C-alpha positions in Angstrom: -38.5 1.1 -43.7 -36.8 3.2 -46.4 -36.5 0.2 -48.7 -40.3 -0.3 -48.4 -41.0 3.3 -49.2 -38.7 3.1 -52.2 -40.4 0.0 -53.5 -43.8 1.6 -53.1 -42.7 4.7 -55.1 -41.3 2.4 -57.8 -44.6 0.5 -58.0 -46.6 3.7 -58.2 -44.3 5.1 -61.0 -44.5 1.8 -62.8 -48.3 1.8 -62.6 -48.5 5.5 -63.8 -46.3 4.8 -66.8 -48.4 1.7 -67.6 -51.6 3.8 -67.5 -50.0 6.4 -69.8 -49.1 3.6 -72.3 -52.6 2.3 -72.2 -54.0 5.8 -72.8 -51.7 6.4 -75.8 -52.8 3.0 -77.2 -56.5 3.9 -76.8 -56.0 7.3 -78.4 -54.1 5.7 -81.3 -57.0 3.2 -81.7 -59.5 6.0 -81.7 -57.6 7.9 -84.3 -57.3 4.8 -86.5 -61.0 4.2 -86.1 -61.9 7.7 -87.2 -59.5 7.7 -90.1 -60.5 4.1 -91.2 
């Protein structure tokens, strides 16, 4: 049971960091579009 919980937490943190990366990429794209 503990291994399952740990795997779930790992997946959640992985997803969160992935969303952060996407957000940063989108903001960078927006900045480039405004400057360009």
